C-alpha positions in Angstrom: 34.8 3.2 -34.7 32.0 1.8 -32.5 32.8 -1.9 -32.9 30.8 -5.0 -30.9 31.9 -8.6 -30.9 28.8 -11.4 -30.4 30.9 -14.6 -29.6 30.0 -17.2 -27.6 33.5 -18.5 -26.6 34.4 -15.9 -23.8 38.1 -16.9 -24.7 37.2 -16.4 -28.4 36.3 -13.5 -28.0 38.5 -11.8 -25.6 41.2 -12.9 -28.1 39.6 -11.1 -30.2 39.5 -8.0 -28.6 43.4 -8.0 -28.0 44.1 -8.2 -31.8 41.8 -5.5 -32.5 43.0 -3.6 -29.5 46.3 -3.6 -31.4 44.4 -1.7 -34.7 43.4 1.0 -32.4 39.6 -0.8 -32.7 38.0 -0.1 -29.6 35.7 -3.5 -29.0 32.6 -1.0 -27.0 30.8 -4.1 -25.4 30.9 -8.2 -25.8 28.1 -10.6 -26.0 27.5 -14.2 -25.8 24.3 -15.5 -26.7 21.1 -14.5 -29.2 19.4 -13.5 -26.1 22.0 -11.4 -24.7 22.1 -10.0 -27.6 18.6 -9.1 -28.3 18.4 -7.6 -25.1 21.2 -5.1 -25.8 20.2 -3.8 -29.6 16.9 -3.2 -27.8 17.8 -1.3 -25.2 21.3 1.1 -27.0 22.5 2.7 -30.4 23.4 -0.1 -33.1 27.8 0.1 -33.5 29.1 0.9 -36.5 30.0 -2.6 -37.2 29.9 -6.0 -35.5 32.1 -9.2 -35.4 29.7 -12.1 -35.2 29.8 -15.3 -35.0 27.2 -18.0 -36.4 26.8 -20.4 -34.0 25.9 -19.1 -30.7 24.9 -21.3 -27.8 21.5 -20.7 -27.8 21.0 -20.6 -31.4 22.3 -19.1 -35.0 23.1 -15.5 -34.5 20.4 -15.0 -37.5 17.9 -15.2 -35.2 19.2 -11.7 -33.8 18.0 -10.2 -37.3 14.8 -11.6 -37.6 14.3 -9.6 -34.4 15.6 -6.1 -34.6 17.1 -4.5 -37.5 20.4 -4.1 -36.9 21.8 -1.3 -38.8 25.5 -2.1 -38.5 27.9 -3.8 -41.2 29.1 -7.4 -39.9 32.0 -9.2 -40.2 31.8 -12.5 -39.6 33.7 -14.9 -37.7 33.1 -18.8 -38.6 34.3 -21.9 -38.1 31.9 -22.6 -40.8 33.6 -24.3 -43.9 33.6 -23.8 -47.6 30.1 -24.2 -48.1 29.6 -21.2 -45.8 32.2 -19.4 -47.5 30.8 -19.4 -50.8 27.8 -17.0 -49.6 30.4 -14.6 -48.0 31.6 -14.8 -51.7 28.4 -12.9 -53.0 29.2 -9.6 -52.1 30.9 -7.2 -49.7 31.1 -8.4 -46.0 34.1 -10.8 -45.5 34.3 -13.0 -42.7 37.2 -14.7 -40.4 37.3 -18.4 -40.5 38.9 -19.4 -36.9 41.0 -19.4 -35.4 41.5 -16.1 -36.8 44.8 -15.1 -38.7 46.3 -11.9 -37.6 47.0 -10.3 -41.0 43.4 -12.0 -42.3 42.2 -9.5 -39.4 43.6 -6.6 -40.4 42.7 -6.9 -44.4 38.9 -8.0 -43.0 39.3 -4.1 -41.3 40.8 -2.4 -43.8 37.7 -3.5 -46.4 34.9 -2.8 -43.7 36.9 1.2 -43.8 37.0 1.2 -47.9 33.7 0.0 -48.6 31.4 1.0 -45.6 28.8 -1.6 -46.8 25.2 -0.6 -46.9 22.3 -2.1 -44.2 21.2 -3.5 -47.8 24.0 -5.2 -48.7 24.2 -6.6 -45.3 20.6 -8.1 -45.6 21.3 -10.0 -49.1 24.6 -11.4 -47.1 22.6 -13.1 -44.3 19.4 -13.9 -46.5 22.1 -16.0 -48.9 23.7 -17.4 -46.0 21.0 -18.6 -44.2 19.8 -20.5 -46.9 23.1 -22.2 -47.6 23.4 -22.9 -44.3 19.9 -24.4 -43.9 20.2 -26.2 -47.8 24.1 -27.1 -48.2 25.6 -28.0 -51.3 27.3 -30.8 -51.9 28.5 -30.8 -48.0 31.1 -33.2 -47.2 30.6 -34.5 -43.3 33.5 -36.0 -40.7 33.1 -40.1 -40.9 35.4 -41.1 -38.4 37.9 -39.4 -35.9 41.4 -41.1 -35.2 42.5 -41.3 -31.3 45.8 -41.5 -30.3 46.0 -44.3 -27.0 49.4 -44.4 -25.7 51.6 -45.7 -29.1 47.9 -46.9 -31.0 45.5 -44.7 -33.4 42.2 -46.2 -33.4 39.3 -45.1 -35.9 36.3 -44.4 -34.7 33.2 -43.8 -36.9 30.7 -41.4 -36.9 28.3 -43.8 -36.5 29.2 -45.6 -33.6 29.4 -42.4 -31.5 26.5 -41.9 -29.0 27.5 -38.1 -27.7 30.0 -35.8 -27.7 30.4 -33.3 -24.9 32.2 -31.1 -22.7 33.6 -31.1 -19.1 36.5 -29.4 -17.2 37.1 -27.8 -20.6 37.3 -30.5 -22.6 36.2 -31.9 -25.0 34.9 -35.9 -25.6 33.2 -38.3 -27.2 31.5 -41.3 -26.1 31.4 -44.8 -27.8 29.0 -47.6 -28.7 31.5 -49.5 -26.6 30.5 -47.0 -23.5 34.0 -45.6 -23.7 34.9 -42.1 -23.3 37.6 -40.5 -25.8 39.3 -37.2 -25.0 39.5 -35.0 -28.6 40.6 -32.0 -29.7 39.1 -28.3 -30.0 35.3 -27.9 -29.3 31.7 -29.0 -29.6 31.7 -25.9 -31.6 34.2 -26.9 -33.7 32.8 -30.5 -34.5 28.8 -29.7 -34.7 29.4 -27.7 -37.9 31.6 -31.0 -39.2 28.9 -33.3 -38.5 25.4 -34.6 -40.4 23.0 -32.5 -39.2 20.2 -35.9 -39.7 22.5 -37.8 -37.7 23.9 -35.3 -34.8 22.0 -32.5 -32.8 23.0 -29.6 -30.3 20.7 -30.1 -27.4 22.4 -27.9 -25.3 25.8 -26.0 -24.1 27.3 -29.5 -23.5 25.8 -32.2 -25.4 25.9 -33.5 -29.2 23.7 -36.3 -29.9 23.1 -39.3 -32.3 19.9 -40.2 -33.2 20.6 -43.7 -33.1 22.2 -42.8 -29.3 18.8 -42.0 -27.7 16.7 -44.9 -26.0 14.2 -42.6 -24.0 13.0 -38.9 -24.1 11.4 -37.4 -21.1 9.0 -34.5 -20.2 11.0 -32.6 -17.7 11.1 -29.2 -15.8 10.0 -25.6 -17.3 9.2 -27.2 -20.2 12.3 -29.1 -21.5 13.2 -33.0 -22.1 15.3 -35.7 -20.6 17.2 -37.6 -22.9 18.5 -41.4 -21.8 20.9 -42.7 -24.0 22.0 -46.7 -24.5 25.3 -46.3 -23.0 25.9 -42.6 -21.3 24.9 -42.4 -18.1 27.6 -39.8 -16.7 25.4 -36.5 -16.6 21.7 -35.2 -17.2 21.2 -34.7 -21.2 18.5 -32.2 -20.6 17.6 -30.8 -24.2 17.7 -27.3 -23.5 13.9 -25.1 -23.8 15.1 -22.8 -26.8 16.0 -26.2 -28.8 13.0 -28.6 -27.5 11.0 -26.8 -31.0 13.8 -27.3 -33.3 14.7 -30.7 -31.0 10.9 -32.2 -32.3 11.4 -31.5 -35.7 15.0 -33.1 -35.9 13.3 -36.4 -34.7 10.6 -35.9 -36.8 
């Protein structure tokens, strides 16, 4: 079986690779972005099975299928919760909710071996999942974070957060009070739980709140620089591939 992993978090990709090896499944290649995947599919024979993360560093993985007719079966690996899982249940393509469980991985692989989904089945899944990702039904977003500070627990409402950012392999929130707080999990984990009308992932390092933006300045290579009301520790640059979506978001 020829297997490919597309996952932007390299530690997660390596962990999945090790888990598959225990099932005697050889991973042919590991890719980490939409752009890298597009280049790879244009120059390589398509694998039998892809383990595919939905949210990659430079966009949704569905963008790959909009450019190239991928001929592989897919098992999704995702941090999305119930609203996306409704789509996965529409037909036979399986999913693994992060962090991936060993037993669930075995079930998904066995399901693939038994059913051998066809390309037409794949397209139905992708279209249906995309619809729910764009127009989620009854979606409930995170309203607050609880932060442990010594013996105390501080409650920070999402409306009082200017941005979330990653630094030195850790994740922080920056509050309207101009304070930083260390939180668990990665930006990828929290991105899916924040209201997309209020929060936007501008690059690999930052998620910003719409009300926190004080100024937007043209930057080199068709990018944009954001100035927030209080956060000023790092430059916040909207990556070039995200500029169009960002402009639609603030419109």
